[in-house]
N, CA and C atoms as an extended XYZ file, in Angstrom:
351
Properties=species:S:1:pos:R:3:atomname:S:1:resname:S:1:resid:I:1 pbc="F F F"
N       -92.330        3.012      -30.248 N   UNK     1
C       -92.740        2.451      -28.493 CA  UNK     1
C       -93.617        3.137      -27.699 C   UNK     1
N       -94.155        2.192      -26.711 N   UNK     2
C       -95.439        3.002      -26.020 CA  UNK     2
C       -95.552        3.660      -24.779 C   UNK     2
N       -95.862        4.748      -24.673 N   UNK     3
C       -96.157        6.403      -23.741 CA  UNK     3
C       -95.487        5.518      -22.347 C   UNK     3
N       -96.023        4.483      -21.918 N   UNK     4
C       -96.042        4.092      -20.425 CA  UNK     4
C       -93.852        3.556      -20.921 C   UNK     4
N       -93.361        3.420      -21.510 N   UNK     5
C       -92.279        2.181      -21.667 CA  UNK     5
C       -90.993        3.998      -21.792 C   UNK     5
N       -91.713        4.746      -22.095 N   UNK     6
C       -90.860        6.223      -22.754 CA  UNK     6
C       -90.632        6.835      -21.804 C   UNK     6
N       -91.581        6.908      -20.837 N   UNK     7
C       -91.782        7.253      -19.350 CA  UNK     7
C       -91.132        6.661      -18.509 C   UNK     7
N       -90.325        5.129      -19.024 N   UNK     8
C       -89.802        4.729      -18.168 CA  UNK     8
C       -88.425        4.809      -18.339 C   UNK     8
N       -88.286        4.556      -19.277 N   UNK     9
C       -86.530        4.826      -20.458 CA  UNK     9
C       -86.522        6.193      -19.771 C   UNK     9
N       -86.831        7.244      -19.990 N   UNK    10
C       -86.792        8.545      -19.675 CA  UNK    10
C       -86.799        9.201      -18.113 C   UNK    10
N       -87.687        8.432      -17.532 N   UNK    11
C       -87.397        8.643      -16.311 CA  UNK    11
C       -86.940        7.521      -15.076 C   UNK    11
N       -86.846        6.270      -15.452 N   UNK    12
C       -86.541        5.423      -14.374 CA  UNK    12
C       -87.476        4.290      -14.084 C   UNK    12
N       -86.640        3.815      -13.575 N   UNK    13
C       -87.999        2.326      -12.764 CA  UNK    13
C       -88.708        3.236      -12.427 C   UNK    13
N       -89.748        3.208      -12.078 N   UNK    14
C       -90.834        3.703      -10.910 CA  UNK    14
C       -90.344        2.637       -8.849 C   UNK    14
N       -90.447        3.963       -8.330 N   UNK    15
C       -89.743        3.935       -7.169 CA  UNK    15
C       -91.131        2.951       -6.599 C   UNK    15
N       -90.602        2.227       -5.151 N   UNK    16
C       -91.930        1.315       -4.992 CA  UNK    16
C       -92.825        1.907       -4.044 C   UNK    16
N       -93.707        1.418       -2.821 N   UNK    17
C       -94.788        2.811       -2.375 CA  UNK    17
C       -94.219        3.031       -1.539 C   UNK    17
N       -93.477        2.340       -0.403 N   UNK    18
C       -93.065        2.102        0.390 CA  UNK    18
C       -91.506        3.008        0.593 C   UNK    18
N       -91.132        4.172        1.888 N   UNK    19
C       -90.230        4.440        2.261 CA  UNK    19
C       -88.955        4.149        2.183 C   UNK    19
N       -88.047        5.292        2.128 N   UNK    20
C       -86.966        5.032        1.089 CA  UNK    20
C       -85.918        5.274        2.833 C   UNK    20
N       -85.546        4.067        3.084 N   UNK    21
C       -84.582        4.499        4.273 CA  UNK    21
C       -82.822        4.501        4.004 C   UNK    21
N       -82.220        5.151        4.428 N   UNK    22
C       -81.347        5.310        4.092 CA  UNK    22
C       -80.590        5.709        5.037 C   UNK    22
N       -78.812        5.015        5.582 N   UNK    23
C       -78.332        5.029        6.779 CA  UNK    23
C       -76.699        6.139        6.184 C   UNK    23
N       -77.177        6.642        7.320 N   UNK    24
C       -75.310        6.872        7.007 CA  UNK    24
C       -74.716        6.260        8.914 C   UNK    24
N       -73.407        6.456        7.598 N   UNK    25
C       -72.099        6.094        9.231 CA  UNK    25
C       -70.774        6.688        9.069 C   UNK    25
N       -70.964        7.045       10.276 N   UNK    26
C       -70.255        8.057       10.428 CA  UNK    26
C       -69.057        7.247       10.885 C   UNK    26
N       -67.881        7.011        9.925 N   UNK    27
C       -66.289        6.377       10.324 CA  UNK    27
C       -65.119        7.179       10.939 C   UNK    27
N       -64.689        7.622       12.268 N   UNK    28
C       -63.850        7.750       13.231 CA  UNK    28
C       -62.462        7.291       12.769 C   UNK    28
N       -61.512        7.699       11.715 N   UNK    29
C       -60.194        7.906       12.108 CA  UNK    29
C       -59.273        7.258       13.522 C   UNK    29
N       -59.043        6.458       13.561 N   UNK    30
C       -58.466        6.298       15.103 CA  UNK    30
C       -57.201        6.796       14.711 C   UNK    30
N       -56.685        7.649       13.855 N   UNK    31
C       -55.097        7.975       14.359 CA  UNK    31
C       -55.005        8.575       15.499 C   UNK    31
N       -53.796        7.753       15.841 N   UNK    32
C       -53.366        8.570       17.685 CA  UNK    32
C       -52.437        9.531       17.637 C   UNK    32
N       -52.579       10.711       17.929 N   UNK    33
C       -51.292       12.101       17.724 CA  UNK    33
C       -50.977       11.733       18.207 C   UNK    33
N       -49.346       11.589       18.842 N   UNK    34
C       -48.347       11.893       20.060 CA  UNK    34
C       -49.060       13.863       20.437 C   UNK    34
N       -48.929       13.510       21.752 N   UNK    35
C       -48.750       15.455       21.708 CA  UNK    35
C       -47.503       15.421       22.539 C   UNK    35
N       -46.811       15.114       23.125 N   UNK    36
C       -45.497       14.429       23.526 CA  UNK    36
C       -45.603       15.383       24.999 C   UNK    36
N       -46.584       15.715       25.638 N   UNK    37
C       -46.300       17.037       26.822 CA  UNK    37
C       -45.665       17.111       28.022 C   UNK    37
N       -45.919       14.881       28.431 N   UNK    38
C       -44.928       14.950       29.502 CA  UNK    38
C       -43.593       15.227       29.177 C   UNK    38
N       -42.633       14.640       27.981 N   UNK    39
C       -41.170       15.194       26.807 CA  UNK    39
C       -41.103       16.528       27.585 C   UNK    39
N       -41.784       16.959       27.324 N   UNK    40
C       -41.599       18.794       27.175 CA  UNK    40
C       -41.713       18.655       28.600 C   UNK    40
N       -42.887       18.821       28.830 N   UNK    41
C       -42.281       19.270       30.849 CA  UNK    41
C       -41.124       18.625       31.218 C   UNK    41
N       -40.720       17.404       30.980 N   UNK    42
C       -39.429       17.189       31.522 CA  UNK    42
C       -38.262       17.446       30.725 C   UNK    42
N       -38.856       17.996       29.820 N   UNK    43
C       -37.500       18.315       29.487 CA  UNK    43
C       -37.332       20.521       30.473 C   UNK    43
N       -38.474       20.928       29.895 N   UNK    44
C       -38.459       22.067       30.403 CA  UNK    44
C       -38.232       22.377       32.753 C   UNK    44
N       -38.714       21.190       32.594 N   UNK    45
C       -38.036       21.327       34.189 CA  UNK    45
C       -36.659       21.090       34.450 C   UNK    45
N       -36.574       20.360       33.680 N   UNK    46
C       -34.867       19.729       33.554 CA  UNK    46
C       -33.001       20.101       32.147 C   UNK    46
N       -33.672       20.491       31.012 N   UNK    47
C       -33.169       19.899       30.074 CA  UNK    47
C       -33.875       21.427       29.716 C   UNK    47
N       -33.480       22.578       29.893 N   UNK    48
C       -34.008       23.509       29.190 CA  UNK    48
C       -32.408       24.105       28.538 C   UNK    48
N       -32.014       24.435       27.565 N   UNK    49
C       -31.137       24.768       27.085 CA  UNK    49
C       -31.530       26.358       26.087 C   UNK    49
N       -31.579       27.416       26.134 N   UNK    50
C       -31.840       28.347       25.027 CA  UNK    50
C       -33.176       28.139       25.170 C   UNK    50
N       -33.703       27.266       25.998 N   UNK    51
C       -35.666       27.641       26.231 CA  UNK    51
C       -36.063       26.661       25.137 C   UNK    51
N       -35.370       25.431       24.701 N   UNK    52
C       -36.385       24.693       24.125 CA  UNK    52
C       -37.265       23.811       24.191 C   UNK    52
N       -36.883       23.510       25.848 N   UNK    53
C       -38.004       22.805       26.277 CA  UNK    53
C       -38.872       23.487       26.850 C   UNK    53
N       -38.870       25.014       26.291 N   UNK    54
C       -40.465       25.420       27.127 CA  UNK    54
C       -41.371       26.034       25.817 C   UNK    54
N       -40.471       25.838       24.525 N   UNK    55
C       -40.999       26.262       23.352 CA  UNK    55
C       -41.698       24.758       23.111 C   UNK    55
N       -40.826       23.310       23.363 N   UNK    56
C       -41.071       21.964       22.917 CA  UNK    56
C       -42.733       21.948       23.469 C   UNK    56
N       -42.609       22.063       25.222 N   UNK    57
C       -44.109       22.587       25.466 CA  UNK    57
C       -44.994       23.433       25.644 C   UNK    57
N       -44.368       24.208       24.153 N   UNK    58
C       -46.076       25.212       24.177 CA  UNK    58
C       -46.284       24.811       23.290 C   UNK    58
N       -45.355       24.358       21.889 N   UNK    59
C       -46.197       23.466       21.156 CA  UNK    59
C       -47.078       21.906       21.348 C   UNK    59
N       -46.802       21.158       22.080 N   UNK    60
C       -46.997       20.081       22.795 CA  UNK    60
C       -48.612       21.103       23.226 C   UNK    60
N       -48.467       21.603       23.736 N   UNK    61
C       -50.074       21.803       23.956 CA  UNK    61
C       -50.854       22.178       23.491 C   UNK    61
N       -49.971       23.467       21.705 N   UNK    62
C       -51.349       23.648       20.773 CA  UNK    62
C       -51.576       22.167       20.591 C   UNK    62
N       -50.128       21.523       20.023 N   UNK    63
C       -50.890       20.098       19.547 CA  UNK    63
C       -52.380       19.273       19.994 C   UNK    63
N       -52.192       19.471       21.716 N   UNK    64
C       -53.297       18.730       22.501 CA  UNK    64
C       -54.388       19.624       22.404 C   UNK    64
N       -54.660       21.024       22.049 N   UNK    65
C       -55.320       21.226       21.426 CA  UNK    65
C       -55.861       21.503       20.134 C   UNK    65
N       -54.952       21.184       18.652 N   UNK    66
C       -56.173       20.716       17.820 CA  UNK    66
C       -56.156       19.647       17.718 C   UNK    66
N       -55.643       18.318       18.780 N   UNK    67
C       -56.311       16.844       18.881 CA  UNK    67
C       -58.212       17.325       19.436 C   UNK    67
N       -57.866       18.221       20.080 N   UNK    68
C       -58.942       18.133       21.337 CA  UNK    68
C       -60.432       18.823       20.202 C   UNK    68
N       -60.179       19.653       19.015 N   UNK    69
C       -60.755       20.052       17.877 CA  UNK    69
C       -61.338       20.075       17.428 C   UNK    69
N       -60.193       18.182       16.886 N   UNK    70
C       -60.225       17.620       15.978 CA  UNK    70
C       -59.380       17.699       14.678 C   UNK    70
N       -58.744       19.137       14.543 N   UNK    71
C       -57.679       19.537       13.495 CA  UNK    71
C       -56.119       18.504       14.050 C   UNK    71
N       -56.755       17.156       12.819 N   UNK    72
C       -55.683       15.751       12.808 CA  UNK    72
C       -54.763       16.489       13.153 C   UNK    72
N       -55.120       17.337       11.251 N   UNK    73
C       -53.271       17.765       10.340 CA  UNK    73
C       -52.559       18.830       11.392 C   UNK    73
N       -53.165       19.233       12.303 N   UNK    74
C       -52.931       20.515       12.278 CA  UNK    74
C       -51.609       19.689       13.615 C   UNK    74
N       -53.220       19.097       14.393 N   UNK    75
C       -52.501       18.265       15.535 CA  UNK    75
C       -50.519       17.452       15.063 C   UNK    75
N       -50.863       16.809       14.334 N   UNK    76
C       -49.544       16.172       13.571 CA  UNK    76
C       -49.352       17.383       13.805 C   UNK    76
N       -48.881       18.378       13.119 N   UNK    77
C       -47.485       19.784       12.553 CA  UNK    77
C       -47.120       20.132       14.187 C   UNK    77
N       -48.159       20.864       15.008 N   UNK    78
C       -47.427       21.268       16.003 CA  UNK    78
C       -46.669       19.928       16.967 C   UNK    78
N       -47.011       18.303       16.895 N   UNK    79
C       -46.704       17.450       17.813 CA  UNK    79
C       -45.357       17.162       17.291 C   UNK    79
N       -44.792       17.487       15.613 N   UNK    80
C       -44.129       16.792       15.542 CA  UNK    80
C       -43.272       17.834       15.338 C   UNK    80
N       -43.209       19.381       15.454 N   UNK    81
C       -42.233       20.451       15.572 CA  UNK    81
C       -41.794       20.463       16.959 C   UNK    81
N       -43.095       20.196       17.771 N   UNK    82
C       -43.010       20.080       20.105 CA  UNK    82
C       -41.557       18.586       20.022 C   UNK    82
N       -42.096       17.852       19.101 N   UNK    83
C       -40.765       16.422       18.912 CA  UNK    83
C       -39.428       16.337       18.186 C   UNK    83
N       -39.409       17.627       17.652 N   UNK    84
C       -37.536       17.651       16.925 CA  UNK    84
C       -37.141       18.549       18.007 C   UNK    84
N       -38.186       19.467       18.850 N   UNK    85
C       -37.692       20.896       19.881 CA  UNK    85
C       -37.393       19.880       21.162 C   UNK    85
N       -37.465       18.778       20.960 N   UNK    86
C       -37.868       17.745       22.335 CA  UNK    86
C       -36.030       17.748       22.331 C   UNK    86
N       -36.223       16.502       21.167 N   UNK    87
C       -34.698       16.686       20.553 CA  UNK    87
C       -33.766       16.596       20.690 C   UNK    87
N       -34.008       18.400       20.721 N   UNK    88
C       -32.564       19.171       20.124 CA  UNK    88
C       -32.554       19.890       21.512 C   UNK    88
N       -33.359       19.898       22.700 N   UNK    89
C       -33.361       19.982       24.288 CA  UNK    89
C       -32.582       18.895       24.730 C   UNK    89
N       -32.972       17.569       24.436 N   UNK    90
C       -31.950       16.712       25.961 CA  UNK    90
C       -30.969       16.706       24.525 C   UNK    90
N       -30.457       16.854       23.737 N   UNK    91
C       -29.301       16.333       22.871 CA  UNK    91
C       -28.538       17.808       23.773 C   UNK    91
N       -29.118       18.756       23.869 N   UNK    92
C       -27.857       19.791       23.318 CA  UNK    92
C       -27.877       20.204       25.410 C   UNK    92
N       -28.895       19.842       25.654 N   UNK    93
C       -29.543       19.511       27.573 CA  UNK    93
C       -27.577       18.789       27.689 C   UNK    93
N       -27.455       17.035       27.192 N   UNK    94
C       -26.821       16.291       27.883 CA  UNK    94
C       -25.168       16.461       27.548 C   UNK    94
N       -25.129       17.533       26.395 N   UNK    95
C       -23.772       18.380       25.837 CA  UNK    95
C       -23.425       19.551       26.955 C   UNK    95
N       -24.053       19.789       27.560 N   UNK    96
C       -23.518       20.614       28.530 CA  UNK    96
C       -23.873       20.197       29.893 C   UNK    96
N       -24.052       19.205       29.951 N   UNK    97
C       -24.176       18.502       31.423 CA  UNK    97
C       -22.559       17.477       30.951 C   UNK    97
N       -22.207       17.243       30.225 N   UNK    98
C       -21.589       16.558       29.980 CA  UNK    98
C       -20.080       17.337       29.801 C   UNK    98
N       -20.000       18.923       29.077 N   UNK    99
C       -19.423       19.358       29.326 CA  UNK    99
C       -18.688       19.970       30.882 C   UNK    99
N       -19.902       20.015       31.574 N   UNK   100
C       -19.813       20.942       32.515 CA  UNK   100
C       -18.652       19.096       33.709 C   UNK   100
N       -19.130       19.211       33.372 N   UNK   101
C       -18.749       17.038       33.920 CA  UNK   101
C       -17.584       17.075       33.493 C   UNK   101
N       -16.636       17.474       32.219 N   UNK   102
C       -15.206       17.217       32.017 CA  UNK   102
C       -14.639       18.471       32.579 C   UNK   102
N       -14.651       20.082       32.313 N   UNK   103
C       -14.053       21.210       32.814 CA  UNK   103
C       -13.773       21.144       34.463 C   UNK   103
N       -15.301       20.128       34.735 N   UNK   104
C       -14.678       19.829       36.432 CA  UNK   104
C       -13.762       18.893       37.133 C   UNK   104
N       -13.486       17.709       36.417 N   UNK   105
C       -12.793       16.397       36.632 CA  UNK   105
C       -11.356       17.118       36.025 C   UNK   105
N       -11.415       17.628       35.273 N   UNK   106
C       -10.348       18.559       34.602 CA  UNK   106
C        -9.049       19.107       35.164 C   UNK   106
N       -10.457       20.462       36.384 N   UNK   107
C        -9.784       21.433       36.439 CA  UNK   107
C        -9.261       21.318       37.975 C   UNK   107
N       -10.354       19.985       38.666 N   UNK   108
C       -10.197       19.464       40.155 CA  UNK   108
C        -8.991       18.918       40.091 C   UNK   108
N        -8.816       17.886       38.863 N   UNK   109
C        -7.782       17.135       38.360 CA  UNK   109
C        -5.819       17.630       38.382 C   UNK   109
N        -6.091       19.158       37.645 N   UNK   110
C        -4.828       20.051       37.283 CA  UNK   110
C        -4.501       20.006       38.772 C   UNK   110
N        -5.812       20.255       39.184 N   UNK   111
C        -5.340       20.919       40.466 CA  UNK   111
C        -4.994       20.307       41.824 C   UNK   111
N        -5.067       18.994       41.725 N   UNK   112
C        -4.224       18.163       42.382 CA  UNK   112
C        -2.733       18.130       41.726 C   UNK   112
N        -2.533       18.035       40.784 N   UNK   113
C        -1.274       17.951       40.817 CA  UNK   113
C        -0.235       18.762       40.603 C   UNK   113
N        -1.074       20.132       40.648 N   UNK   114
C         0.089       21.610       41.052 CA  UNK   114
C         0.155       21.682       42.241 C   UNK   114
N        -0.072       20.857       42.827 N   UNK   115
C        -0.140       21.556       44.435 CA  UNK   115
C         1.416       20.988       44.842 C   UNK   115
N         2.035       21.719       45.220 N   UNK   116
C         2.832       21.165       46.146 CA  UNK   116
C         2.970       19.997       47.592 C   UNK   116
N         3.796       19.001       48.109 N   UNK   117
C         3.435       18.654       48.693 CA  UNK   117
C         4.774       19.037       50.383 C   UNK   117
């Protein structure tokens, strides 16, 4: 082997005399993380049994903060918790409203039947 061939084999192929240019492409994943803040605000104002609507609103705000910082995993975690709390707030709120409505109907119907005329 000649000296020049040995250098090429050890060091690799010679580089061109021009400047080496590199391009960096930042690809942002456009994952949409819903923070459920409007739903949480609605539940805070109207369906708030055991303060679930308020706690869901707090988690929604945390999810929005994490999303603004760029922490997608944290935002998804807080948003998932807010969604679960919102579902429970709606279910329990509807159950309470149904129970109160049925109780009022039963009491008023029973009162009318018992009255002697």
